[in-house]
C-alpha positions as YAML, in Angstrom:
chain: A
units: angstrom
residues:
- id: 1
  name: UNK
  ca: [-3.88, -3.01, 1.75]
- id: 2
  name: UNK
  ca: [-2.45, -4.37, -1.47]
- id: 3
  name: UNK
  ca: [0.38, -3.05, -3.64]
- id: 4
  name: UNK
  ca: [1.14, -3.35, -7.34]
- id: 5
  name: UNK
  ca: [3.65, -1.82, -9.74]
- id: 6
  name: UNK
  ca: [2.26, -0.01, -12.78]
- id: 7
  name: UNK
  ca: [4.52, 1.83, -15.25]
- id: 8
  name: UNK
  ca: [7.24, 2.15, -12.66]
- id: 9
  name: UNK
  ca: [4.88, 3.55, -10.02]
- id: 10
  name: UNK
  ca: [3.73, 1.79, -6.88]
- id: 11
  name: UNK
  ca: [-0.02, 1.67, -6.34]
- id: 12
  name: UNK
  ca: [-1.29, 0.99, -2.84]
- id: 13
  name: UNK
  ca: [-4.99, 0.37, -2.23]
- id: 14
  name: UNK
  ca: [-6.32, 2.01, 0.90]
- id: 15
  name: UNK
  ca: [-9.06, 0.78, 3.20]
- id: 16
  name: UNK
  ca: [-11.47, 3.53, 2.09]
- id: 17
  name: UNK
  ca: [-11.60, 2.39, -1.53]
- id: 18
  name: UNK
  ca: [-9.02, 4.88, -2.76]
- id: 19
  name: UNK
  ca: [-5.51, 4.05, -3.80]
- id: 20
  name: UNK
  ca: [-2.31, 5.99, -3.47]
- id: 21
  name: UNK
  ca: [0.16, 6.32, -6.32]
- id: 22
  name: UNK
  ca: [3.76, 6.81, -5.22]
- id: 23
  name: UNK
  ca: [6.47, 8.23, -7.42]
- id: 24
  name: UNK
  ca: [9.63, 6.25, -8.19]
- id: 25
  name: UNK
  ca: [11.93, 6.00, -5.20]
- id: 26
  name: UNK
  ca: [9.18, 6.63, -2.65]
- id: 27
  name: UNK
  ca: [8.47, 4.03, 0.02]
- id: 28
  name: UNK
  ca: [5.29, 2.02, -0.31]
- id: 29
  name: UNK
  ca: [3.59, 3.11, 2.90]
- id: 30
  name: UNK
  ca: [0.21, 4.81, 2.60]
- id: 31
  name: UNK
  ca: [-1.79, 6.45, 5.32]
- id: 32
  name: UNK
  ca: [-5.58, 6.61, 5.28]
- id: 33
  name: UNK
  ca: [-5.49, 9.22, 8.03]
- id: 34
  name: UNK
  ca: [-4.66, 12.47, 6.20]
- id: 35
  name: UNK
  ca: [-2.35, 15.13, 7.53]
- id: 36
  name: UNK
  ca: [-2.70, 18.20, 5.44]
- id: 37
  name: UNK
  ca: [-1.31, 21.61, 4.76]
- id: 38
  name: UNK
  ca: [-3.11, 24.68, 3.51]
- id: 39
  name: UNK
  ca: [-5.44, 24.56, 0.51]
- id: 40
  name: UNK
  ca: [-6.02, 28.29, 0.18]
- id: 41
  name: UNK
  ca: [-3.88, 31.40, 0.45]
- id: 42
  name: UNK
  ca: [-1.62, 31.40, 3.47]
- id: 43
  name: UNK
  ca: [0.80, 33.94, 4.84]
- id: 44
  name: UNK
  ca: [1.87, 32.02, 7.91]
- id: 45
  name: UNK
  ca: [3.62, 28.84, 8.90]
- id: 46
  name: UNK
  ca: [2.11, 25.44, 9.51]
- id: 47
  name: UNK
  ca: [1.88, 26.16, 13.23]
- id: 48
  name: UNK
  ca: [-0.98, 28.56, 12.40]
- id: 49
  name: UNK
  ca: [-3.30, 25.72, 11.37]
- id: 50
  name: UNK
  ca: [-4.29, 24.72, 14.89]
- id: 51
  name: UNK
  ca: [-7.78, 26.15, 14.29]
- id: 52
  name: UNK
  ca: [-8.31, 24.21, 11.04]
- id: 53
  name: UNK
  ca: [-9.83, 20.78, 10.45]
- id: 54
  name: UNK
  ca: [-9.83, 18.42, 7.49]
- id: 55
  name: UNK
  ca: [-13.30, 16.91, 7.04]
- id: 56
  name: UNK
  ca: [-13.59, 13.66, 5.10]
- id: 57
  name: UNK
  ca: [-16.51, 11.42, 4.21]
- id: 58
  name: UNK
  ca: [-18.76, 14.23, 2.98]
- id: 59
  name: UNK
  ca: [-21.92, 13.45, 1.05]
- id: 60
  name: UNK
  ca: [-21.97, 14.63, -2.57]
- id: 61
  name: UNK
  ca: [-24.93, 16.79, -1.51]
- id: 62
  name: UNK
  ca: [-23.07, 18.61, 1.26]
- id: 63
  name: UNK
  ca: [-22.48, 22.26, 0.34]
- id: 64
  name: UNK
  ca: [-20.10, 24.72, 2.04]
- id: 65
  name: UNK
  ca: [-23.18, 26.35, 3.59]
- id: 66
  name: UNK
  ca: [-24.34, 23.07, 5.13]
- id: 67
  name: UNK
  ca: [-20.84, 22.37, 6.40]
- id: 68
  name: UNK
  ca: [-20.65, 25.82, 7.97]
- id: 69
  name: UNK
  ca: [-24.09, 25.46, 9.58]
- id: 70
  name: UNK
  ca: [-23.18, 22.11, 11.12]
- id: 71
  name: UNK
  ca: [-19.86, 23.15, 12.62]
- id: 72
  name: UNK
  ca: [-21.13, 26.55, 13.78]
- id: 73
  name: UNK
  ca: [-22.76, 24.76, 16.71]
- id: 74
  name: UNK
  ca: [-19.27, 24.24, 18.15]
- id: 75
  name: UNK
  ca: [-17.91, 27.75, 17.61]
- id: 76
  name: UNK
  ca: [-17.54, 30.67, 15.21]
- id: 77
  name: UNK
  ca: [-16.50, 29.53, 11.72]
- id: 78
  name: UNK
  ca: [-14.25, 31.84, 9.69]
- id: 79
  name: UNK
  ca: [-13.74, 29.81, 6.52]
- id: 80
  name: UNK
  ca: [-15.24, 26.77, 4.78]
- id: 81
  name: UNK
  ca: [-13.98, 24.93, 1.72]
- id: 82
  name: UNK
  ca: [-15.48, 21.90, -0.05]
- id: 83
  name: UNK
  ca: [-13.13, 20.58, -2.73]
- id: 84
  name: UNK
  ca: [-14.69, 20.04, -6.18]
- id: 85
  name: UNK
  ca: [-13.65, 18.11, -9.26]
- id: 86
  name: UNK
  ca: [-12.51, 20.72, -11.82]
- id: 87
  name: UNK
  ca: [-14.24, 18.86, -14.65]
- id: 88
  name: UNK
  ca: [-17.53, 17.64, -13.17]
- id: 89
  name: UNK
  ca: [-17.76, 20.35, -10.48]
- id: 90
  name: UNK
  ca: [-18.98, 17.65, -8.10]
- id: 91
  name: UNK
  ca: [-17.77, 17.51, -4.54]
- id: 92
  name: UNK
  ca: [-14.76, 15.29, -3.99]
- id: 93
  name: UNK
  ca: [-16.14, 14.25, -0.63]
- id: 94
  name: UNK
  ca: [-13.81, 16.25, 1.58]
- id: 95
  name: UNK
  ca: [-13.19, 19.79, 2.68]
- id: 96
  name: UNK
  ca: [-11.77, 22.08, 5.34]
- id: 97
  name: UNK
  ca: [-13.26, 24.12, 8.16]
- id: 98
  name: UNK
  ca: [-11.49, 26.97, 9.97]
- id: 99
  name: UNK
  ca: [-12.61, 28.28, 13.35]
- id: 100
  name: UNK
  ca: [-12.04, 31.66, 14.92]
- id: 101
  name: UNK
  ca: [-10.93, 30.06, 18.18]
- id: 102
  name: UNK
  ca: [-8.44, 27.15, 18.18]
- id: 103
  name: UNK
  ca: [-10.17, 25.94, 21.34]
- id: 104
  name: UNK
  ca: [-13.13, 24.91, 19.19]
- id: 105
  name: UNK
  ca: [-11.13, 22.11, 17.55]
- id: 106
  name: UNK
  ca: [-10.90, 19.84, 20.63]
- id: 107
  name: UNK
  ca: [-14.63, 20.30, 21.21]
- id: 108
  name: UNK
  ca: [-15.34, 19.03, 17.71]
- id: 109
  name: UNK
  ca: [-12.92, 16.13, 18.02]
- id: 110
  name: UNK
  ca: [-14.38, 15.23, 21.41]
- id: 111
  name: UNK
  ca: [-17.66, 14.22, 19.77]
- id: 112
  name: UNK
  ca: [-17.46, 10.49, 18.90]
- id: 113
  name: UNK
  ca: [-19.76, 10.59, 15.86]
- id: 114
  name: UNK
  ca: [-20.58, 13.42, 13.44]
- id: 115
  name: UNK
  ca: [-23.47, 12.97, 10.98]
- id: 116
  name: UNK
  ca: [-24.27, 15.32, 8.09]
- id: 117
  name: UNK
  ca: [-26.62, 14.74, 5.15]
- id: 118
  name: UNK
  ca: [-27.13, 11.15, 6.24]
- id: 119
  name: UNK
  ca: [-23.41, 10.32, 6.26]
- id: 120
  name: UNK
  ca: [-20.89, 9.91, 9.03]
- id: 121
  name: UNK
  ca: [-18.23, 12.53, 8.43]
- id: 122
  name: UNK
  ca: [-14.67, 12.40, 9.71]
- id: 123
  name: UNK
  ca: [-13.06, 15.61, 11.03]
- id: 124
  name: UNK
  ca: [-9.33, 15.44, 11.76]
- id: 125
  name: UNK
  ca: [-6.54, 17.83, 12.69]
- id: 126
  name: UNK
  ca: [-5.35, 19.71, 9.61]
- id: 127
  name: UNK
  ca: [-1.77, 19.08, 10.75]
- id: 128
  name: UNK
  ca: [-0.54, 16.14, 12.82]
- id: 129
  name: UNK
  ca: [0.55, 16.73, 16.38]
- id: 130
  name: UNK
  ca: [3.80, 15.23, 17.54]
- id: 131
  name: UNK
  ca: [4.20, 13.63, 20.96]
- id: 132
  name: UNK
  ca: [5.73, 16.87, 22.21]
- id: 133
  name: UNK
  ca: [2.57, 18.76, 21.23]
- id: 134
  name: UNK
  ca: [4.22, 20.63, 18.37]
- id: 135
  name: UNK
  ca: [2.24, 21.27, 15.19]
- id: 136
  name: UNK
  ca: [5.35, 21.16, 13.02]
- id: 137
  name: UNK
  ca: [5.09, 18.72, 10.15]
- id: 138
  name: UNK
  ca: [7.13, 17.54, 7.18]
- id: 139
  name: UNK
  ca: [4.02, 16.80, 5.13]
- id: 140
  name: UNK
  ca: [1.73, 19.08, 3.14]
- id: 141
  name: UNK
  ca: [-1.62, 18.42, 1.54]
- id: 142
  name: UNK
  ca: [-1.74, 19.31, -2.15]
- id: 143
  name: UNK
  ca: [-5.20, 19.92, -3.61]
- id: 144
  name: UNK
  ca: [-6.55, 21.22, -6.90]
- id: 145
  name: UNK
  ca: [-4.17, 19.14, -9.03]
- id: 146
  name: UNK
  ca: [-5.32, 18.77, -12.65]
- id: 147
  name: UNK
  ca: [-6.02, 15.33, -14.10]
- id: 148
  name: UNK
  ca: [-3.21, 15.90, -16.61]
- id: 149
  name: UNK
  ca: [-0.62, 16.32, -13.84]
- id: 150
  name: UNK
  ca: [1.26, 13.19, -12.76]
- id: 151
  name: UNK
  ca: [2.69, 12.38, -9.35]
- id: 152
  name: UNK
  ca: [6.19, 12.78, -10.80]
- id: 153
  name: UNK
  ca: [5.35, 16.33, -11.91]
- id: 154
  name: UNK
  ca: [4.02, 17.17, -8.46]
- id: 155
  name: UNK
  ca: [7.19, 15.80, -6.90]
- id: 156
  name: UNK
  ca: [9.41, 17.64, -9.38]
- id: 157
  name: UNK
  ca: [7.67, 20.96, -8.71]
- id: 158
  name: UNK
  ca: [8.01, 20.80, -4.94]
- id: 159
  name: UNK
  ca: [11.60, 19.56, -5.15]
- id: 160
  name: UNK
  ca: [12.65, 23.14, -5.90]
- id: 161
  name: UNK
  ca: [11.88, 24.02, -2.27]
- id: 162
  name: UNK
  ca: [13.75, 21.11, -0.69]
- id: 163
  name: UNK
  ca: [14.33, 17.37, -0.79]
- id: 164
  name: UNK
  ca: [11.09, 15.41, -1.25]
- id: 165
  name: UNK
  ca: [10.96, 12.09, 0.59]
- id: 166
  name: UNK
  ca: [7.59, 11.00, -0.76]
- id: 167
  name: UNK
  ca: [4.83, 12.15, -3.10]
- id: 168
  name: UNK
  ca: [1.41, 10.50, -3.12]
- id: 169
  name: UNK
  ca: [-1.73, 11.10, -5.20]
- id: 170
  name: UNK
  ca: [-4.95, 9.42, -4.06]
- id: 171
  name: UNK
  ca: [-6.76, 7.47, -6.75]
- id: 172
  name: UNK
  ca: [-10.41, 6.63, -7.32]
- id: 173
  name: UNK
  ca: [-10.76, 2.85, -7.69]
- id: 174
  name: UNK
  ca: [-13.69, 3.13, -10.09]
- id: 175
  name: UNK
  ca: [-12.29, 5.66, -12.56]
- id: 176
  name: UNK
  ca: [-8.62, 4.68, -12.04]
- id: 177
  name: UNK
  ca: [-7.77, 8.40, -12.10]
- id: 178
  name: UNK
  ca: [-6.35, 10.45, -9.29]
- id: 179
  name: UNK
  ca: [-8.84, 12.61, -7.42]
- id: 180
  name: UNK
  ca: [-6.84, 15.81, -7.71]
- id: 181
  name: UNK
  ca: [-5.26, 15.73, -4.28]
- id: 182
  name: UNK
  ca: [-2.45, 14.06, -2.42]
- id: 183
  name: UNK
  ca: [0.44, 14.59, -0.05]
- id: 184
  name: UNK
  ca: [4.09, 15.58, -0.31]
- id: 185
  name: UNK
  ca: [6.53, 14.73, 2.47]
- id: 186
  name: UNK
  ca: [9.81, 16.61, 2.81]
- id: 187
  name: UNK
  ca: [13.08, 15.86, 4.55]
- id: 188
  name: UNK
  ca: [12.82, 19.05, 6.62]
- id: 189
  name: UNK
  ca: [9.97, 20.79, 8.42]
- id: 190
  name: UNK
  ca: [11.45, 24.14, 7.37]
- id: 191
  name: UNK
  ca: [10.60, 23.38, 3.75]
- id: 192
  name: UNK
  ca: [6.91, 23.19, 4.66]
- id: 193
  name: UNK
  ca: [7.12, 26.62, 6.27]
- id: 194
  name: UNK
  ca: [8.64, 28.09, 3.10]
- id: 195
  name: UNK
  ca: [5.96, 26.52, 0.92]
- id: 196
  name: UNK
  ca: [3.13, 27.84, 3.08]
- id: 197
  name: UNK
  ca: [4.55, 31.37, 2.93]
- id: 198
  name: UNK
  ca: [3.69, 31.41, -0.78]
- id: 199
  name: UNK
  ca: [0.04, 32.27, -1.38]
- id: 200
  name: UNK
  ca: [-0.43, 30.05, -4.41]
- id: 201
  name: UNK
  ca: [1.54, 27.40, -6.26]
- id: 202
  name: UNK
  ca: [0.93, 26.73, -9.95]
- id: 203
  name: UNK
  ca: [1.57, 23.38, -11.64]
- id: 204
  name: UNK
  ca: [0.86, 23.09, -15.37]
- id: 205
  name: UNK
  ca: [-1.15, 26.30, -15.35]
- id: 206
  name: UNK
  ca: [-3.39, 25.36, -12.41]
- id: 207
  name: UNK
  ca: [-3.28, 26.78, -8.90]
- id: 208
  name: UNK
  ca: [-2.75, 24.09, -6.29]
- id: 209
  name: UNK
  ca: [-2.29, 23.79, -2.54]
...
């Protein structure tokens, strides 16, 4: 991946054609394998996401209904979310699937290839697992960010909950605009728990996370 400095920000191009914009003072590492927090209302801690998967690589034609139908073959699905661009209302190519039974997740991840609507999709754990098996994480996924919101504003908002080590917004290489989602990494895992206890977060008048 390649890096460049633009207006005091560091842009890192990822292998999947996206690029990550880091705020000033952040390190320049970028991960193409997402580890995410909650994107809808939550009243629990991150450890409650063991039954949730991030699904990347979705076709623009894949609807929540199609996503639900596909993953229902592995177990009962309780919630489906396909993220959309707030302006175009087109799919952003990723979403989330929540199962009734956490035991369904390893069954899904045990399948080497998943195909939906003619595309290979990429399900991953919604939170990274440490070597000890704990689901605790210092990183949260932030979705639903408006195009007018900068990475510095995202970092500034979440700094009220605790020290932010890194803020990243993923960029579309064609439009050169961020895709409305990214990641915030904190110094402490406890900060993530506090953030997830709040049902919704609002940045510049738009609900995120």
